[in-house]
C-alpha positions, 0 to 999 in steps of 0.5 A: 536711408539712401541719402544717409548712406551716400555720405557714410562718414559725415554728419549732416541734415536735410529736408525729406517727406516722410509718410507725406509729412515734411520733416527735418532729418538730422544724422551724426557720423558713426561713433566708436561702435559704428552707430549712427544717431538719426533724429526726425522732426516734423518741420511744422514743429520747428516752424511753430516754435519760430512763429511763436517767437516771432509773435512774442517779439512783435508784441514786445516790440509793439508794447515798447513802442507804445509805451515810448510814444505814451511817455513821450507825449506825457513828457512833451506836454509837461515840458510844453505847459510853461512855454504855453503859459509864457506865450499866452502872457506874452500875447496878452502883453503885446495886445496891451502894448500899443495902449500903454505906449500911447499913455506913456507918450502922453505922460512923457510929454506932460512931464516934459512940459510941466517940468522946469528942470533942464534936460539934455537935448540928446536925452530928450531926442532919444525919448522923442525917438523912442515914443515916435514924436517927430519934433526935431530939437534943432529948430526953434519952437514956441509952446503955448499951454492952455489950462481949461477950467472944468475940463471934464465938462468942456467936451459936453459944452461943445456938443451942446453949442453945436446943436443950437 
């Protein structure tokens, strides 16, 4: 009461040990009849409510964070699947490309040799450059074509003739 009587015409609050218990004391200024209203609340009661609110806030924030992480993992995995599929197909195609290039190069050269149509030299040089053929069309060349009967058996005949 001493602290309340020091400020007779104001309202305020303070912390005080009352009967060995830390308490919050809130008082009002006197009303029209001269009455003062005093409320004494143990400090642990106030702090317990705040601590409960803190714990609930952490649980809610953690739940939202966990839900966000799980959702982002699911969505990112779903979005990544088409790119993974395209990437694996592209890797397969890249591994087959050198073989296909050699086949296309052989077919282009065979068509060039077997075709009797005239081809512009610029277009032919462009095809040569595309397939890595190092023949320049500026010089003169002689082309010799040999046709071997029973070509499939020919390599086996060479192997047999080398052994004897």
